[in-house]
C-alpha positions in Angstrom: -4.8 -2.8 -59.4 -4.8 -1.6 -55.7 -5.8 1.8 -54.5 -4.6 3.2 -51.3 -7.0 5.4 -49.5 -5.4 8.7 -48.5 -5.0 9.1 -44.7 -7.1 12.0 -43.8 -6.2 11.8 -40.0 -8.6 12.4 -37.2 -11.3 15.0 -37.5 -11.6 17.8 -34.9 -15.0 16.1 -33.7 -13.3 12.7 -33.2 -10.5 14.3 -31.1 -13.1 16.1 -29.0 -15.1 12.9 -28.5 -11.9 11.0 -27.5 -10.9 13.8 -25.0 -14.4 13.7 -23.5 -14.3 9.9 -23.0 -10.9 10.2 -21.4 -12.0 13.0 -19.0 -15.1 10.9 -18.0 -13.0 7.9 -17.2 -10.7 10.0 -15.1 -13.6 11.5 -13.1 -15.0 8.1 -12.5 -11.7 6.5 -11.4 -10.2 9.3 -9.3 -12.7 9.2 -6.4 -12.0 5.5 -6.1 -8.2 5.8 -6.1 -7.7 6.2 -2.3 -10.3 3.5 -1.7 -8.5 1.0 -3.8 -5.1 2.0 -2.2 -6.7 1.4 1.2 -7.6 -2.1 0.1 -4.0 -2.6 -0.9 -2.7 -1.4 2.5 -5.1 -3.7 4.3 -4.0 -6.6 2.0 -0.3 -6.0 2.9 -1.1 -5.9 6.7 -3.2 -9.1 6.4 -0.4 -10.9 4.6 2.1 -9.8 7.2 -0.1 -10.9 10.1 -0.5 -14.4 8.4 3.3 -14.7 8.0 3.9 -13.6 11.6 1.5 -16.1 13.0 3.3 -18.8 10.9 6.6 -17.8 12.3 5.4 -17.7 15.9 4.0 -21.2 15.6 7.2 -22.5 14.0 9.3 -21.0 16.8 7.5 -22.8 19.5 7.1 -26.1 17.6 10.6 -26.3 16.2 12.2 -24.7 19.3 13.8 -22.1 17.0 14.4 -18.4 17.4 13.0 -16.2 14.5 13.1 -12.5 13.7 11.7 -9.9 11.4 13.7 -7.2 9.6 11.6 -4.5 8.1 12.1 -1.1 6.5 10.0 1.1 4.3 10.7 -0.9 1.2 9.9 -4.4 2.5 10.7 -7.1 5.0 12.4 -10.4 5.5 12.0 -13.1 8.1 15.2 -14.5 9.7 16.1 -17.5 11.6 18.9 -17.9 14.3 21.3 -20.6 13.1 22.9 -22.4 16.1 23.7 -25.7 14.4 27.3 -25.0 13.7 29.3 -25.7 16.8 32.4 -24.0 15.3 30.6 -20.7 14.8 28.8 -18.3 16.9 25.0 -18.2 16.4 24.0 -16.0 13.4 21.0 -14.8 11.8 20.1 -16.1 8.3 17.4 -15.1 5.8 14.6 -17.6 5.3 14.3 -18.3 1.6 12.7 -21.7 1.2 9.5 -21.4 3.3 6.6 -20.0 1.3 5.3 -16.7 2.6 8.5 -16.0 4.7 10.9 -15.0 2.0 11.8 -11.4 1.2 8.8 -9.3 0.3 8.7 -5.8 -1.2 5.8 -3.4 -0.5 4.0 -2.2 -3.6 4.3 1.4 -4.6 2.1 4.0 -3.1 2.2 2.8 0.5 3.8 4.3 3.6 5.3 2.1 6.4 5.9 2.9 10.0 7.4 0.8 12.9 7.4 1.2 16.6 9.5 -0.9 18.9 8.8 -1.0 22.7 6.8 2.3 22.3 9.5 4.1 20.4 8.8 5.3 16.9 11.4 4.1 14.5 10.3 5.7 11.2 9.5 9.3 12.0 8.1 10.4 8.6 7.5 8.8 5.2 10.1 11.1 3.7 12.9 10.0 6.0 15.8 8.1 4.4 16.0 4.8 6.4 19.3 3.2 5.7 19.2 0.2 8.1 19.8 -2.2 5.3 22.3 -0.4 3.2 25.7 -1.5 4.6 25.7 -4.9 6.2 22.4 -6.7 6.1 21.9 -6.8 2.3 19.0 -9.2 2.5 17.3 -7.8 -0.7 20.2 -8.8 -2.9 20.5 -12.0 -5.1 24.2 -12.6 -4.6 25.1 -16.2 -3.9 27.8 -15.6 -1.4 26.7 -15.6 2.3 26.1 -12.0 3.6 26.4 -10.8 7.2 22.9 -10.2 8.5 22.3 -7.8 11.3 19.9 -8.8 14.1 16.2 -8.1 13.3 14.2 -5.4 15.0 11.4 -7.9 16.1 12.0 -11.3 17.7 9.8 -14.4 17.9 11.3 -16.7 20.6 10.8 -20.4 21.1 9.3 -19.7 24.5 6.3 -18.0 22.7 7.5 -14.5 23.7 8.2 -11.6 21.5 9.2 -7.9 21.9 6.6 -5.3 21.8 6.0 -3.7 18.4 3.6 -1.9 16.1 3.7 -2.0 12.3 1.4 0.4 10.4 0.7 0.7 6.7 -1.2 3.5 5.0 -1.7 5.1 1.5 0.9 7.7 0.7 -0.2 11.3 1.1 0.4 11.9 -2.6 -2.4 9.5 -3.5 -5.0 11.3 -1.3 -7.1 14.2 -2.1 -7.4 17.1 0.3 -10.9 16.0 1.5 -9.9 12.3 2.0 -9.8 11.0 5.5 -6.4 9.6 6.6 -6.6 6.0 7.8 -4.1 3.3 8.4 -3.9 -0.4 9.2 -1.7 -1.9 11.9 -0.6 -5.1 13.6 0.6 -4.9 17.2 2.7 -7.5 19.1 2.8 -7.7 22.8 5.4 -9.1 25.3 2.9 -11.9 26.2 3.0 -13.2 22.6 -0.4 -11.9 21.7 -1.0 -10.4 18.2 -3.7 -7.8 17.4 -4.7 -6.7 13.9 -6.6 -3.3 13.6 -7.9 -1.2 10.8 -8.9 1.0 9.2 -8.0 3.4 12.0 -8.6 7.2 11.5 -5.4 9.0 12.2 -1.9 9.8 11.0 0.4 6.9 10.5 3.4 8.7 12.0 1.7 10.3 14.9 -0.9 7.8 16.0 0.8 4.4 15.4 0.8 3.5 19.1 -2.4 5.4 20.0 -5.1 3.5 21.8 -8.3 3.6 19.8 -11.7 3.2 21.2 -13.4 0.0 20.0 -17.0 -0.4 19.4 -18.8 -2.8 21.6 
């Protein structure tokens, strides 16, 4: 014969102990939230720098024109297809090369872009619709889509247009006493590339600011 022990539920003491443990874990984790997010922002910039360096090398070696289309959600590297004599040159998304396919930014990050010294994304709350109508590079449809020209170019001559791309933790993930920092990659007309960070400042006000470097 089997006896079923009646379910007495949790005692008040057990509930209080569980709540105390949860509160302790939150207190321990919360101060490290922005630090961990900063590491994520740095990781995204480092990944982008590596991809840009690969594209720049390929542009010169393969004598091809490449581009980068980016918004606050992600980015996609493009290649200028000039092989079809019956069609005008057109931009196409790179899909087969590892590291150069479409990439979406993880949640919790803010993105800003400057082209030739002009700020493109004014605030993190702006609705940036550069991809909504024609470019559609983040869809999985099989039919070929019209792709608009990228904002950033990497030419076979080794040149590129001047740009700055910055990534930071969203304000909602920061406490009032947290210091605002961001990471950035800058491209110059000469073809040089510069990675910097963490930089103390506002992502949408200081993206192109010259920071003093320690000797």
